VMD Tcl script that draws the C-alpha trace (Angstrom):
set ca {
  {8.59 -30.02 -68.24}
  {7.07 -31.64 -71.33}
  {9.04 -29.66 -73.90}
  {8.03 -28.00 -77.15}
  {7.51 -29.16 -80.71}
  {10.66 -29.01 -82.80}
  {8.52 -28.48 -85.88}
  {7.94 -24.83 -84.98}
  {10.60 -22.13 -85.30}
  {13.18 -21.87 -82.56}
  {12.76 -19.23 -79.92}
  {14.52 -16.05 -81.14}
  {16.47 -15.71 -77.92}
  {20.17 -15.75 -77.07}
  {21.66 -16.70 -73.71}
  {25.35 -16.64 -72.87}
  {28.12 -15.81 -70.43}
  {30.53 -12.88 -70.14}
  {33.45 -15.02 -71.39}
  {34.03 -18.29 -73.22}
  {37.38 -19.03 -71.56}
  {37.32 -20.35 -68.01}
  {39.54 -23.17 -66.81}
  {37.01 -24.06 -64.12}
  {34.47 -25.07 -66.80}
  {36.35 -28.27 -67.61}
  {33.89 -31.13 -67.21}
  {30.82 -28.88 -67.46}
  {31.19 -26.75 -70.59}
  {34.26 -28.48 -72.02}
  {35.34 -32.08 -71.55}
  {38.03 -32.57 -68.95}
  {41.54 -31.65 -70.17}
  {40.25 -29.87 -73.28}
  {43.01 -27.58 -74.64}
  {42.26 -23.87 -74.66}
  {42.20 -23.77 -78.46}
  {39.06 -25.92 -78.36}
  {37.20 -24.05 -75.63}
  {35.30 -21.78 -78.03}
  {34.28 -24.80 -80.11}
  {32.61 -26.36 -77.07}
  {31.23 -23.16 -75.59}
  {29.56 -22.14 -78.87}
  {27.75 -25.47 -79.06}
  {26.19 -25.00 -75.64}
  {25.43 -21.29 -75.83}
  {24.47 -19.19 -78.83}
  {26.19 -15.94 -77.83}
  {28.95 -14.48 -75.65}
  {30.04 -11.10 -74.39}
  {33.31 -10.19 -76.06}
  {34.75 -8.56 -72.95}
  {38.35 -9.02 -74.08}
  {37.92 -6.32 -76.73}
  {37.33 -3.80 -73.93}
  {40.98 -4.09 -72.95}
  {42.52 -4.36 -76.42}
  {41.25 -4.42 -79.98}
  {41.72 -7.98 -81.24}
  {43.59 -8.65 -84.43}
  {41.70 -9.49 -87.61}
  {43.43 -12.87 -87.53}
  {41.96 -13.55 -84.09}
  {38.49 -12.51 -85.26}
  {38.70 -14.87 -88.23}
  {39.82 -17.71 -86.00}
  {36.94 -17.07 -83.60}
  {34.47 -17.06 -86.47}
  {35.85 -20.30 -87.88}
  {36.00 -22.06 -84.52}
  {32.48 -21.16 -83.41}
  {29.27 -22.99 -84.28}
  {26.94 -21.98 -87.09}
  {24.52 -19.32 -85.87}
  {26.67 -18.30 -82.92}
  {27.08 -14.56 -82.28}
  {29.75 -12.46 -80.58}
  {28.58 -9.32 -78.78}
  {31.85 -7.42 -78.65}
  {32.42 -4.64 -76.13}
  {33.76 -1.34 -77.48}
  {37.37 -0.81 -76.41}
  {37.91 1.31 -73.31}
  {40.32 3.44 -75.33}
  {37.21 4.70 -77.13}
  {34.60 4.69 -74.38}
  {36.59 5.63 -71.29}
  {40.00 7.06 -72.20}
  {38.88 9.22 -75.11}
  {35.21 9.48 -74.07}
  {34.11 9.09 -77.73}
  {36.23 12.01 -78.92}
  {39.27 11.88 -81.22}
  {38.79 8.14 -81.50}
  {38.44 7.77 -85.26}
  {41.42 5.47 -85.71}
  {40.44 3.17 -82.82}
  {36.84 3.06 -84.03}
  {37.91 2.15 -87.56}
  {40.06 -0.70 -86.25}
  {37.22 -1.99 -84.08}
  {34.77 -1.82 -86.98}
  {37.19 -3.87 -89.07}
  {36.97 -6.61 -86.44}
  {33.17 -6.42 -86.53}
  {33.28 -6.65 -90.32}
  {35.19 -9.95 -90.12}
  {32.58 -11.39 -87.75}
  {29.77 -10.06 -89.94}
  {31.27 -11.69 -93.04}
  {31.11 -15.04 -91.25}
  {27.59 -14.49 -89.91}
  {28.86 -14.26 -86.31}
  {28.13 -10.63 -85.44}
  {25.75 -9.79 -82.60}
  {25.17 -6.31 -81.17}
  {28.45 -4.67 -80.20}
  {27.85 -2.75 -77.00}
  {29.25 0.57 -75.93}
  {29.64 0.73 -72.15}
  {30.02 4.35 -71.10}
  {31.98 5.15 -67.96}
  {30.49 6.52 -64.73}
  {31.79 10.01 -65.55}
  {30.05 10.15 -68.93}
  {26.87 12.04 -68.02}
  {23.88 13.65 -69.74}
  {25.78 16.86 -70.43}
  {27.79 14.80 -72.93}
  {24.74 13.67 -74.89}
  {25.78 15.74 -77.97}
  {29.08 13.83 -78.02}
  {27.25 10.51 -77.79}
  {24.84 11.64 -80.50}
  {27.65 12.48 -82.93}
  {29.53 9.29 -82.21}
  {26.54 6.98 -82.63}
  {25.55 8.66 -85.89}
  {29.06 8.03 -87.21}
  {28.66 4.27 -86.82}
  {27.48 2.10 -89.74}
  {23.72 1.66 -89.66}
  {23.86 -1.90 -90.98}
  {25.58 -3.26 -87.84}
  {23.71 -3.90 -84.59}
  {24.76 -1.87 -81.54}
  {23.74 -1.40 -77.91}
  {24.62 1.25 -75.32}
  {25.05 0.90 -71.57}
  {25.07 4.03 -69.39}
  {26.30 4.10 -65.80}
  {26.20 7.73 -64.73}
  {23.18 8.20 -62.45}
  {22.24 11.37 -64.31}
  {20.85 9.20 -67.12}
  {18.32 7.64 -64.75}
  {16.26 10.68 -63.77}
  {13.08 9.34 -65.43}
  {12.65 12.76 -66.98}
  {14.37 14.89 -69.60}
  {17.82 13.29 -69.65}
  {16.57 9.73 -69.81}
  {13.92 10.63 -72.36}
  {16.47 12.30 -74.63}
  {18.76 9.27 -74.43}
  {15.94 6.85 -75.16}
  {14.75 9.00 -78.06}
  {18.23 9.01 -79.60}
  {18.66 5.25 -79.25}
  {15.15 4.64 -80.56}
  {15.72 6.86 -83.60}
  {18.93 4.99 -84.45}
  {17.41 1.60 -83.55}
  {20.22 0.99 -81.07}
  {19.38 -1.16 -78.07}
  {19.71 0.04 -74.51}
  {21.61 -2.39 -72.29}
  {19.45 -3.36 -69.31}
  {21.92 -3.82 -66.47}
  {20.54 -5.63 -63.43}
  {22.79 -5.85 -60.37}
  {19.94 -6.35 -57.88}
  {20.86 -10.00 -57.22}
  {24.44 -9.06 -56.36}
  {23.40 -6.41 -53.84}
  {20.43 -8.20 -52.27}
  {22.48 -9.08 -49.17}
  {26.03 -8.82 -47.80}
  {28.66 -10.84 -49.69}
  {29.11 -14.51 -48.87}
  {32.77 -14.67 -49.88}
  {35.73 -12.52 -50.88}
  {34.95 -12.73 -54.58}
  {31.45 -11.35 -54.03}
  {32.88 -8.69 -51.74}
  {35.19 -7.48 -54.49}
  {32.39 -7.64 -57.04}
  {30.19 -5.42 -54.87}
  {32.92 -2.77 -54.86}
  {33.19 -2.80 -58.65}
  {29.77 -3.36 -60.17}
  {27.50 -0.32 -60.54}
  {24.27 -0.08 -58.60}
  {22.23 1.70 -61.26}
  {18.41 1.75 -61.27}
  {16.76 -1.06 -63.16}
  {15.19 -0.28 -66.51}
  {13.26 -2.40 -69.02}
  {13.35 0.16 -71.82}
  {13.24 -1.19 -75.37}
  {14.79 1.04 -78.04}
  {15.77 -1.57 -80.65}
  {15.02 -5.08 -81.84}
  {17.34 -6.97 -79.47}
  {16.85 -6.00 -75.81}
  {20.05 -6.93 -73.96}
  {19.90 -7.98 -70.31}
  {23.14 -8.18 -68.31}
  {22.20 -9.94 -65.09}
  {24.78 -9.91 -62.29}
  {24.04 -12.77 -59.91}
  {25.58 -14.48 -56.91}
  {27.86 -17.47 -56.54}
  {24.97 -19.26 -54.83}
  {22.92 -19.18 -57.99}
  {19.67 -20.17 -56.28}
  {19.67 -16.69 -54.72}
  {19.04 -15.28 -58.20}
  {15.80 -17.21 -58.85}
  {13.43 -14.44 -57.76}
  {15.15 -11.91 -59.99}
  {15.08 -14.27 -62.96}
  {11.36 -14.81 -62.37}
  {10.90 -11.03 -62.40}
  {12.35 -10.86 -65.93}
  {10.32 -13.69 -67.47}
  {7.08 -11.77 -68.22}
  {9.07 -9.03 -69.96}
  {10.99 -11.54 -72.06}
  {7.77 -13.33 -72.99}
  {6.19 -10.03 -74.01}
  {9.19 -9.11 -76.14}
  {9.07 -12.47 -77.90}
  {5.39 -11.99 -78.65}
  {6.23 -8.59 -80.12}
  {8.76 -10.15 -82.47}
  {11.82 -8.90 -80.62}
  {14.99 -10.99 -80.16}
  {16.17 -10.71 -76.55}
  {19.73 -11.39 -75.42}
  {20.56 -12.47 -71.86}
  {24.04 -12.55 -70.32}
  {24.41 -14.17 -66.92}
  {27.27 -12.93 -64.74}
  {28.45 -14.39 -61.46}
  {31.12 -12.88 -59.20}
  {33.09 -16.06 -59.83}
  {32.95 -16.92 -63.55}
  {32.84 -20.64 -62.76}
  {29.15 -20.27 -61.82}
  {28.04 -18.29 -64.90}
  {27.14 -21.34 -67.06}
  {25.06 -22.86 -64.26}
  {23.24 -19.58 -63.83}
  {22.59 -19.44 -67.57}
  {21.20 -22.97 -67.54}
  {19.05 -22.16 -64.52}
  {17.76 -19.05 -66.31}
  {16.96 -21.09 -69.42}
  {15.14 -23.75 -67.41}
  {13.05 -21.16 -65.57}
  {12.17 -19.51 -68.86}
  {11.22 -22.86 -70.38}
  {8.93 -23.60 -67.43}
  {7.35 -20.16 -67.72}
  {6.74 -20.45 -71.44}
  {5.28 -23.91 -71.02}
  {2.67 -22.29 -68.80}
  {2.40 -19.23 -71.06}
  {3.14 -20.61 -74.57}
  {3.84 -18.38 -77.54}
  {2.17 -19.65 -80.69}
  {4.54 -20.89 -83.37}
  {7.71 -20.88 -81.26}
  {9.65 -23.75 -79.67}
  {12.30 -23.84 -76.97}
  {14.79 -25.68 -79.17}
  {17.29 -22.83 -79.16}
  {17.78 -22.59 -75.40}
  {21.04 -23.91 -73.95}
  {20.74 -27.33 -72.32}
  {24.10 -28.03 -70.70}
  {24.89 -31.68 -70.10}
  {26.43 -32.52 -66.75}
  {29.43 -34.03 -68.52}
  {30.06 -33.03 -72.16}
  {31.00 -36.00 -74.28}
  {34.41 -36.08 -75.93}
  {34.00 -36.18 -79.70}
  {37.70 -36.23 -80.56}
  {37.43 -33.33 -83.03}
  {40.71 -31.89 -81.82}
  {42.61 -35.09 -81.17}
  {43.11 -36.92 -77.92}
  {42.82 -34.81 -74.75}
  {43.96 -37.61 -72.42}
}
mol new
graphics top color blue
foreach p $ca { graphics top sphere $p radius 0.5 }
foreach p [lrange $ca 0 end-1] q [lrange $ca 1 end] { graphics top cylinder $p $q radius 0.2 }
display resetview
């Protein structure tokens, strides 16, 4: 790979993992023995986004949001998941108080320039018959914040009226549709217990490449043997290239059944994309923004001695 000119604008693309905290990343994402309080500092200098999955289980405090914003690198973005108390327990109804609290967290991140699309993951029981509820809820959200929606009920994937109505709503509100891809996970029987558990939990929804907003969000669920994901990554590259040419700003999150492999999968994805775009260049854009993980991150001593 010969690389790209740094004189042209960086590629408007974000690649990250489902979490920024993983003890197994010591020596690959963080230097060995890095204290947990410094993990976000290191993660945010290797990746430019992260899924905020922790907010699904509990709304973080404003103090935590401020600390995250201050600890993360300039230009980094958090894509926070809507709390399950809103999406699953209350199914978007009678959730005004919880929504207000969550929006306050987003406001803190926005004030610091750290807010990416917050995504609303609807449960498997939230089907097309509840579209009016989804419509009302989405219209109640502030239009100046970016959002995305992930549906899991198979009724949304009929390629006809239900799916068209959903896509029309998201397109009208300029809300992105989360493109969930679990094909790599289910391509073959599990190789270990972690993959076996993952196959019982992750949905097996049909693949879509629908664009309804400015930041198409791919959530790719891979395997612990990350080389098994290569063919599926290659399948996404033409779409990503097309989106970039159209002026869109794609977001890619790489999941592995075992979180320890997610950064390697992200790096592999970035390298495959770089190779593809070297063969199919996009005028005026460089690859400077893609994550390039060193094998061993160097200790800079910003947080004191970690020995």
